[in-house]
Structures are given as C-alpha cells and as structure tokens.
C-alpha positions as CSV (number, residue, x, y, z in Angstrom):
1,M,-35.6,12.6,-50.4
2,A,-34.3,14.5,-53.4
3,F,-37.1,17.1,-52.9
4,F,-36.0,17.6,-49.3
5,L,-32.4,17.9,-50.2
6,K,-33.2,20.5,-52.9
7,F,-34.7,22.8,-50.2
8,D,-32.8,21.7,-47.1
9,V,-31.7,25.2,-46.2
10,S,-35.3,26.5,-46.3
11,F,-36.6,23.6,-44.3
12,F,-33.7,24.0,-41.8
13,S,-34.4,27.8,-41.5
14,I,-38.1,27.2,-40.9
15,I,-37.3,24.7,-38.1
16,L,-34.9,27.1,-36.6
17,L,-37.3,30.0,-36.6
18,V,-40.1,27.8,-35.1
19,V,-37.7,26.7,-32.3
20,L,-36.7,30.3,-31.8
21,Y,-40.3,31.3,-31.4
22,I,-41.1,28.4,-29.0
23,T,-37.9,29.2,-26.9
24,M,-38.8,32.9,-26.7
25,K,-42.4,32.1,-25.7
26,L,-41.3,29.6,-23.0
27,R,-38.5,31.7,-21.5
28,S,-40.4,34.9,-20.8
29,E,-43.7,36.6,-21.3
30,L,-42.9,38.8,-24.2
31,T,-45.6,41.3,-24.7
32,G,-45.8,44.8,-26.1
33,T,-45.4,46.3,-29.5
34,S,-41.7,45.4,-30.0
35,S,-42.4,41.7,-29.3
36,Q,-45.5,41.6,-31.4
37,L,-43.7,43.1,-34.4
38,F,-40.8,40.8,-33.9
39,F,-43.1,37.7,-33.8
40,R,-44.9,39.0,-37.0
41,L,-41.5,39.3,-38.6
42,L,-40.6,35.8,-37.6
43,W,-43.8,34.3,-38.9
44,I,-43.8,36.2,-42.1
45,T,-40.3,34.9,-42.7
46,V,-41.5,31.3,-42.1
47,F,-44.4,31.9,-44.5
48,L,-42.0,33.3,-47.2
49,L,-39.6,30.4,-46.8
50,A,-42.5,28.0,-47.3
51,L,-43.8,30.0,-50.3
52,E,-40.3,30.0,-51.8
53,V,-40.1,26.2,-51.5
54,L,-43.6,25.9,-53.1
55,S,-42.8,28.3,-55.9
56,W,-39.7,26.3,-56.9
57,A,-41.4,22.9,-56.3
58,F,-44.1,23.6,-59.0
59,D,-41.7,25.3,-61.4
60,G,-41.3,23.2,-64.6
61,I,-43.9,20.6,-63.7
62,P,-46.4,20.2,-66.6
63,G,-49.9,21.3,-65.8
64,Q,-49.1,23.2,-62.7
65,N,-49.0,26.7,-64.3
66,K,-51.6,28.2,-62.0
67,L,-50.0,26.9,-58.8
68,N,-46.6,28.1,-60.0
69,Y,-48.0,31.5,-60.8
70,F,-49.9,31.8,-57.5
71,F,-47.0,30.8,-55.3
72,N,-44.6,33.2,-57.1
73,M,-47.2,36.0,-56.9
74,A,-47.7,35.4,-53.2
75,F,-44.0,35.3,-52.6
76,A,-43.4,38.6,-54.5
77,W,-46.1,40.3,-52.6
78,G,-45.0,38.8,-49.3
79,T,-41.5,40.1,-49.6
80,S,-42.9,43.6,-49.5
81,L,-44.9,42.7,-46.3
82,I,-41.8,41.7,-44.5
83,T,-40.3,45.1,-45.5
84,C,-43.3,46.8,-43.8
85,V,-43.0,44.9,-40.6
86,L,-39.2,45.3,-40.4
87,A,-39.5,49.0,-41.0
88,S,-42.2,49.2,-38.3
89,Y,-40.0,47.2,-35.9
90,L,-37.0,49.4,-36.5
91,D,-39.0,52.6,-36.3
92,Y,-40.4,51.5,-33.0
93,H,-36.9,50.8,-31.7
94,I,-35.7,54.1,-32.8
95,M,-38.6,56.3,-31.8
96,G,-40.4,54.1,-29.2
97,S,-43.9,55.3,-30.2
98,Y,-46.8,53.0,-31.1
99,D,-48.9,56.1,-32.0
100,R,-46.2,57.2,-34.5
101,L,-46.4,53.8,-36.2
102,K,-50.2,54.1,-36.5
103,K,-49.7,57.6,-38.1
104,R,-47.3,56.0,-40.6
105,C,-49.8,53.2,-41.3
106,F,-47.2,50.7,-40.2
107,Y,-45.2,51.4,-43.4
108,I,-47.8,49.5,-45.4
109,Q,-47.2,51.6,-48.6
110,P,-44.6,49.1,-50.1
111,F,-47.2,46.3,-49.7
112,I,-49.9,48.4,-51.4
113,I,-47.6,49.5,-54.3
114,T,-46.4,45.9,-54.8
115,G,-50.0,44.7,-54.7
116,I,-50.8,47.1,-57.5
117,L,-47.9,45.9,-59.6
118,I,-48.8,42.3,-59.0
119,G,-52.4,43.1,-60.1
120,I,-51.1,44.7,-63.3
121,N,-48.8,41.6,-63.7
122,L,-51.9,39.4,-63.9
123,F,-52.9,41.0,-67.2
124,C,-49.5,42.2,-68.5
125,P,-46.4,40.4,-67.3
126,I,-44.1,43.2,-66.1
127,I,-42.7,41.6,-63.0
128,F,-42.6,37.9,-63.8
129,S,-44.3,35.4,-66.1
130,V,-44.9,31.6,-66.2
131,S,-44.5,30.1,-69.7
132,Q,-46.7,27.4,-71.3
133,D,-44.0,25.0,-70.2
134,N,-44.5,26.2,-66.6
135,I,-41.2,27.9,-66.3
136,Y,-40.9,31.0,-64.1
137,R,-39.2,34.0,-65.7
138,R,-38.4,37.4,-64.3
139,E,-39.6,40.3,-66.5
140,S,-38.1,43.7,-67.2
141,L,-39.7,45.6,-64.3
142,M,-38.8,43.0,-61.6
143,I,-36.2,45.5,-60.4
144,L,-39.1,47.7,-59.1
145,L,-39.8,45.3,-56.2
146,P,-36.5,45.6,-54.5
147,M,-36.4,49.4,-55.3
148,I,-39.7,49.9,-53.5
149,N,-38.3,48.1,-50.5
150,V,-35.0,50.0,-50.7
151,I,-36.8,53.3,-50.6
152,T,-38.5,52.3,-47.3
153,F,-35.1,51.2,-45.9
154,T,-33.5,54.4,-47.1
155,Y,-36.0,56.3,-45.0
156,I,-35.2,54.2,-42.0
157,C,-31.5,55.0,-42.5
158,Y,-32.4,58.7,-42.7
159,L,-34.3,58.3,-39.4
160,V,-31.3,56.6,-37.8
161,Y,-29.1,59.5,-39.0
162,K,-31.5,62.1,-37.7
163,Q,-31.9,60.4,-34.3
164,R,-28.2,59.3,-34.0
165,T,-27.5,61.3,-30.9
166,K,-30.4,59.6,-29.0
167,I,-29.5,56.0,-30.1
168,Q,-26.6,53.9,-28.7
169,K,-23.9,53.4,-31.3
170,E,-24.2,49.6,-31.1
171,I,-27.9,49.8,-31.9
172,I,-27.2,52.0,-34.9
173,Y,-24.9,49.4,-36.3
174,V,-27.4,46.6,-35.7
175,I,-30.2,48.7,-37.4
176,L,-28.0,49.5,-40.4
177,L,-27.0,45.8,-40.7
178,Y,-30.8,44.9,-40.6
179,V,-31.3,47.4,-43.4
180,L,-28.2,46.8,-45.5
181,M,-28.4,43.0,-45.7
182,P,-31.9,42.7,-47.3
183,C,-31.1,45.5,-49.7
184,V,-27.9,43.8,-50.9
185,V,-29.5,40.3,-51.1
186,A,-32.6,41.7,-53.0
187,F,-30.4,43.3,-55.7
188,V,-28.2,40.2,-56.0
189,Q,-31.2,38.0,-56.4
190,V,-32.8,40.2,-59.0
191,N,-29.6,40.3,-61.1
192,I,-28.9,36.6,-61.0
C-alpha cells in the first residue's frame, strides 16, 4: 500500500489516460493523421508515467543498479520522443499537411540527439549516474535534455508566429500553452 501511495498521482494519471483513450475510441471513429498523432502522444505519456514509477521504485534498492539505470535511461530517452510527437501533432494542426511532416521526419531529431547523449552516458556519465548504493543522480549536462526539447518547441512557436494570420486566435493560445507548459516543467525539474 505504501508503494501505491508513493506513486498515486502517476497511477491515477495512467488510469485517466486509458479511460480517455477508451472513451474517445467508443464515441467516434477517430481516424486520420491528427487522431493517430494524438493517440501516440497519449500512449507515450502512459509509457513515460510507468517508466517514471519504475525508475523511482528501483532507486536506492540494493542490487538493482542495472534496472535503476535502465529505467532512468529509457525515461530520459522517452521524454524526447514525446517532444517529437507533440511537435508533429502541433505542426499538423498548424499546417495541415502529412507530406510536410514526412519531409521534416516527424521531428525525430531530438530523439536521435538524446539517443546519442544517452549512448555517451553509458560510458561517461554526463546526463545521469547511478551510484554503487543504487542512488540516481543528475550530472552536469542533464540540462541539455530539456534544451534540446525547448529548441524544437521554439521552432513550433516560430511557426505559429509565421502562420498567425491563418490560425484562429484561440488555437494559437492553446498551442502556445502546449509548448510553454512542458518547457517550464522541464527546467523546474532539472533545477530541483
């Protein structure tokens, strides 16, 4: 019970997202690029919430260093994947072109760059480390992960600005909120 209470917000969020998915699937036939990107965003969020629970669950437990490292590595890499899907989703809503997303490789660059950094981290802890006592610790270049994502979101803001005359004002505010919230949360988390 103590384990559940420690991660109750994550479990509650996972349940809410699954209920949202089921409700959306039952209410209408959502097909097309926008719906597919939204559902990918939803499932990646569920996956990241589960990874976060697992990364914290194994932190500090003797003999679980490899699992702790693996779950933290997957979580760090996964956060860049959600950035790619969110950027693709927002770009599609702004421009309305699937071909444009294909030309931009679905904004996969943050995922690739983060993957390279995570690969380097395996040999030289620059992003995070797990001590002999199995304690997770952020390293000096952890700040690079949110910066990579912020660069992508900055481009989306530029795109919104450039296309502002073609987009409804309410949609601009929603898009900027989608972009601003993850950026603020990422920097707060890195600095805590």
